C-alpha positions in Angstrom: 12.5 -11.1 -50.7 9.6 -12.8 -48.7 11.6 -14.6 -46.2 14.0 -11.7 -45.1 9.7 -10.0 -44.6 8.5 -12.4 -42.8 11.8 -13.0 -40.0 11.1 -9.6 -40.0 8.2 -9.6 -39.1 8.8 -12.2 -36.6 10.6 -10.9 -35.5 8.8 -7.5 -34.1 6.3 -10.4 -32.8 9.0 -11.7 -30.7 9.7 -8.0 -29.4 7.0 -6.9 -28.7 5.5 -10.3 -26.1 8.8 -10.2 -24.1 8.0 -6.4 -23.6 4.9 -6.9 -22.9 6.1 -10.4 -21.1 8.4 -7.8 -19.2 5.4 -4.9 -18.4 3.2 -7.8 -17.2 5.8 -9.2 -14.5 6.5 -5.4 -13.3 3.3 -4.8 -13.1 2.7 -8.3 -10.9 5.4 -6.9 -8.6 3.8 -4.0 -8.3 0.4 -5.1 -7.1 1.9 -6.9 -5.0 3.5 -4.8 -2.9 0.3 -2.8 -2.7 -1.2 -5.5 -1.2 1.3 -6.2 1.6 1.4 -2.5 2.1 -2.8 -2.9 2.7 -3.0 -6.0 4.5 0.0 -3.8 6.7 -2.6 -1.1 7.3 -5.0 -3.0 8.4 -3.3 -4.5 10.3 -2.0 -1.8 12.6 -5.3 0.1 12.0 -7.1 -3.1 14.0 -4.1 -2.8 16.6 -4.9 0.5 17.0 -8.7 -0.1 17.6 -8.9 -3.3 19.6 -5.8 -2.6 21.8 -6.1 0.2 24.3 -2.2 0.8 25.1 -1.3 1.4 21.1 1.9 2.9 21.6 1.7 6.3 18.7 5.1 4.9 16.6 6.6 1.9 16.9 8.2 -1.6 14.3 6.3 -4.8 14.5 9.5 -7.1 13.1 6.8 -10.1 12.3 5.4 -7.7 10.1 8.1 -5.7 8.4 6.1 -3.0 9.4 7.1 0.7 11.2 4.1 3.4 11.7 4.1 6.5 13.7 0.4 8.2 15.2 -0.1 12.0 15.5 -3.8 13.3 17.4 -5.8 15.7 15.0 -9.0 16.9 15.8 -11.6 18.5 13.2 -14.6 20.2 15.1 -17.9 20.2 13.0 -20.4 22.9 14.3 -20.4 21.5 18.0 -19.0 18.9 17.5 -15.5 17.9 17.9 -13.9 14.6 16.3 -10.7 13.5 17.5 -8.8 10.3 15.9 -5.6 10.0 14.7 -3.6 10.2 11.5 -1.3 6.7 11.0 1.4 6.2 8.6 2.3 2.9 8.3 5.2 2.2 6.5 6.1 -1.2 4.8 9.8 -2.5 4.0 10.4 -1.9 0.4 9.5 2.2 1.4 5.7 2.7 0.3 3.2 3.9 2.6 -0.3 4.7 3.5 -2.0 6.6 6.2 -5.2 5.7 7.7 -7.4 7.4 9.9 -8.7 5.6 13.3 -10.9 7.1 15.8 -12.7 5.4 19.6 -15.4 6.6 18.4 -18.6 5.4 16.0 -19.6 8.1 13.9 -21.8 6.4 11.2 
């Protein structure tokens, strides 16, 4: 009877361990995808800030990223702030919106 109980407990512990490992691998994959998306967004943001003739939509096959930009303006009191909302999408379908302005607002 003691061996049966010990075997059952060992089985539960091993099952829990495998489940924990599977969850860890899934989480690592998600973190890798998020890091890839943030890196692509930073790359596109930098291009919009440094290249004056950056097209409003396009792809970069080298980085496996595509983007689409739209011009937006916001009025605050007597000042109108113009910026671009850029949606960045990576190859696995994840996307992120970034905002780019030519003005130093801070």
